[in-house]
N, C-alpha and C positions, 0 to 999 in steps of 0.2 A: 242408800247410796252415800249419804253424808257420813254415816258411821263407817262404811267400808273405806271411804277416802281418808277419813281421819286415822283409821287403823294403819293404812298404808303409809301415811305421812309419819306416824309415830315410829314405825319400824325403820323407815328410811333415816329418820333423825338418830335413832339408836345406832344404826350401822355407821353413820357418819361420825358420831361421837366415839364409837369404838375404834374406827379407823384413825381418827385424829389422835386418840390416846396411844394407840400402838406406834404411830409415827413419832410421838414425843419420847417414848421409852425405848425406841429401837436401838440406841447405842448399848443398852444393857441386856438386850433380849437373847444374845447368842447362847449363853449357857443354859437358859431356860428352854430355848427352842431345841437345842441338842438333847437336853434332858427329857423333854417331851417325846422327841423322836426315839430315843433309846427305850423309854418306857413303853411306847407303842409297839416297837419291834419285839420286845421281850415279854409282853403281856401273854401271848399264847403259851409260851413255855411255863410261865408262872401258873397259868390256869391248869396246865397238865399236872404239875406237882401238887397243886391244891386238890385236884380230883383224886390223887393218890393218897390223900389223908393228911398232908401237911397243912399247917395254918398259913394264912396269907402272908404273915410277916416272915415266917421261916422260909416259905417258898421264895419270897422276894429276896431274902438275904442270900439264899443258895444261888439263885439265878444271877443276881448282881455280882456275887463273888466269882462265879465262873466267867462271866463276861469281863470283869475287871482283870482277872488272871489272863484271859486270852488277849486282852488289849496290851497288858504289860509285856507278855511274851512276844507279841507281835512287834512292839516298839523296840524291845531289846534285840531282836533279830534283824528286823527290816530297817529301822531308822539309821543305825550306824552305816549300813551298806548304802542307803540312799544318800546320806550326808557325804560319804566318801565319793560317790559318783558325781554328786553336784559340785563338790570341791574340784574334782578333776575336770569337769566341764568348764568351770570358771577359770581355772589355770590355763586351759588350752584354748579359751575363747579367742585370744588374739590370733592364734594360728588359724582357727576356723574362719575368722573374719578375713584374713589375708587370702586364704584359699578361695573363699566366696568372691572376694574382690577381683582376684586374678581371673576367675572364670567368667564373671559378669562383665568385667571391664571392656572386652572386645565388643559386646553387644551394645553397651552404653555408648561406646565411641561411634558405632554406626548410627546411633540415634542422636548424635550431637551432644551427649552429656559428658562433661569432663570427669574422667575417672578419678582425678586427684581429690575430688570432693568426697570420695568414699575411702580415702586412705586412712592408715592408722593414726597419723598426726591429726587429721580432721576429726576423727572420733575422739581423740584425747582433748582437742580444743573444745569440742562440744561438751564433753563431760566436765571440763574445767569451768566452762561457762555456767553449766547447770549447778555446779557446786557452790556458786555464790559470787562469781565475778573475780575481779583482780585484786581488790583491796584486802588487807589482812583483817580489818575489822569485820568485813562482810563474811569472810571465811570463818572467823571465830563464832560469829552469830549463827551461821549455818550449822556448824558443828554442834554448838550448844543446843540448838533446836532439835537436831537429830538425836543427841544423847537424851534429851528430855522425852522425845517421842518414843525412843527405844525403851526408856524406863517405864513409861506408861504402858507400852506394849507388853513388857514383861509382867507388869502387874495384872494386866488383863488376861494374859495367858495363864498366870498362876491362879487367878480367880476362876478361869474357865475349868481348870483341872480340879479345883476344889469344889466349886458350886455344882457343876454338871453331875457328878456322881450322887451328891446329896439330893438334888432335884429328881434325878432318875429314880432313886430308891423310894422317896416318899410318893411320887406320882404312881409308880408301879404298885406300891403297897395299897394305895387308896384308889386304884383305878376303878374298880367296880362300884365303890361308894360314890365316886365323882359322877360316873355315868348314871347311876340311879338318881343322884341329886339333880343333875341336869334334866333328867326325864320329868321330875316333878315340877320343873320350872317351865315346861313347854305349855303354850296356850292350849287349853283343853279342847276347843273345837277343832284345832288343826293337829293335835298330837299324833293321831294315827298316820296322817300323811307325812309329817315330819319324821316320825320313827322309820317309816318305809324308806324315805330318801336318805336318812342317816345310815341305814343298813346298806344301801347301795354305795354310799360314799365309803363306808368301812370296807366293803368288799373291793372297791376300786383301789383304795389306798393300800390295803393289805396285798392285793395282787401286784401292785406296782412297786411299793417301797420294799417289801420283803423280797419280792421276786428280783428287783433290780440289784439288791445287795448280793444275792446269790449269783446273778449274772456277772457282777463286777469281780467277785472272788474267783469264779471259774476263768474269766478272761485274763485276769492278772496272772494266775497260775499258768495258763496256756501261753501267753506272750512271753513271760519270763523264761519258761523252759525252752520254748521254741527259739527265741532270739538268742538265748545263751548257747544252745546247741549250734545255731547258725554261726556263732562267733562274733556277734555284734557287741561292741563295748557299750557300757552303760545300759545293758539290757533290762535290768530291774527297774531303773528309772523310767525307761520307755514303756515297760509293761504297766507300771502304776498309772502313768498318764493315759495309756490306751484303755485300761480297764475302767478307771474312774470317769473318763470323759465320754464313756459310752452312754451316760445319762443324757448327753446332748446328741440327738440323732444326727447322723451323717457328719456333722461338724467335728465331733470327737474323733471319729475314724480318720478324717482328712488331716486334722492337726497332728495326731499321734503318728499316723503313717508318714506324713511329710517329715516329722522329726526323726523317725527311724531311718528313712531313706537319706536324709541329710547327714546324719551321723555316720551311716554306712559309707557314704561317698567321701567324706572328708577324713575319716579315721582309718579306713582299711583300704589298702590298694588291691582290692579284689573286685573286678567288675561283676563277677557272678553273684556276689553278696547282695547287690542291689535287687536282682531278680529273685533271690531267695527271700529277702525281707518283704518284697512286694507280694510274693506268693503267700507268705505267712499271714500278712494282713488281709489278703483276699479270702483265704481260708477262714480266718478269724471272723471276718464280716459275714460270710455265708453261714458259719457255725452259729454265730449270735442271732442272725436274722431268721434262719430256717429251723433252728433246733432250740437254742437256749431261751429266746424270748417266748416262743409259743409254749414251751414246756414249763418254764419257771414263772413267767408273768401271765401268759394267756392272752387271748384276743378280746377279752371282755372289758379291758381297761378303757378302750375307746379314746385314747389320747392321740390326736394328730401330731406328728413331729413338728409341724410349723407352730402349733400352739405351745408346745413345750419350749421351743427356742424363744418364741415371743415372751412367754411367761418368765423365763430365766432372765432375759434382757430387761424386761420391765421391772422385775423384782430387784435386780441389781441396781437399776437406775433409781428406784424409789428408796430402798432400804439397804443397799450395799450387799455385803456378804450374807447377812441374815435374810435378805430378800431372795437371794439366789437359793438358799437352803429351803425356804418354804415355797418357792415358786412352783415346783412340780406338784407337790401335794395340793397346793391351793388351786393350781390349774385343773387337777383332777376333780376337786370339789366343785369348781365353777362349771366344769363340763357336765357333771351330774345335774347341777341346778339349771343350767341352760337347757339341757335335754328335757327336764321336767317342765320348765316354763314353755318350751315350744310345744310339748304334748298338750299342755293345758290350753295354750292359745289355739291349737288346731281343733279343740273341742268347744271353744267359746263361741259366743254369738258374734264376736268381732271378726272371726274368720268365716264361720258358716253363714252369717247374715240372717240368722233366725231372729224373729221378732223385730226385724228392722223395717221401717216403713219404706215403700217404694218411692224413689225420687222422681 
């Protein structure tokens, strides 16, 4: 019993030290997390080329080259359109605000809220206040800090685009070697059980991550085509939001649907467009829930939507954007671990009461 307790304490300390170390280096983790994710997604394709007779290095170079070319083409085609639509939204935002204020003001007046609190001048005063106050010195300091932060952000973005491909290539090339190395480090008495649980984790992550990417691609194409045909301005931007936010169950659909309906209401003087957009999102939700997810992800993932939402919020609160990125995979891993722990508990004497003296 003493040895067992000391072993448990040892692994708890190791887990705490690893968690503390990850928290310390979290500001620089983003390119490495993205590189790890890209390598994990591309590993099956590299394995297929390797089985065809290519060396691991050549297969990795081919897959990474194809992936990089696809990303570049996507950026060259999609990014200019998205930037143009975002610019248009920013330019027309005062008009949207005025329309929303004029529509909401009667209801606010009924509730005793002064509508001038939400006027354009009130918004400008609020933005001026947030910009640094009234003194010129404060404004200069605010602008200087903003320029410095922008410069650091540009450096981080440049590092992201440089480091992530390098990390992806080397992780993908050495993936099988790393897996074999990790296997040799497993504690021998528990190695078979750990391998079994890691295999379950791998199937869960593969089903969710790779399947979710396919779901996002299909939904972005569906919403962009359907909303464009319907005549909704900024349809590509809405489609990207709707497709990418499908990762957050229910919340993503509500947010993207509300955005589309709001844009349809303030931009187009066609009442029928609201019902068309609503129908597009209802069909999209049914298509995703009853066809895409069961076919592309499957039902074996076992991730409750509440746990996914909680995991993303907790990850964002603890580690920011990096925490959001790793929240869903980590939630899937924790789900496997918790199910294993519960199964072991149900077989243990603590649950069954075996060898327990009567009280």
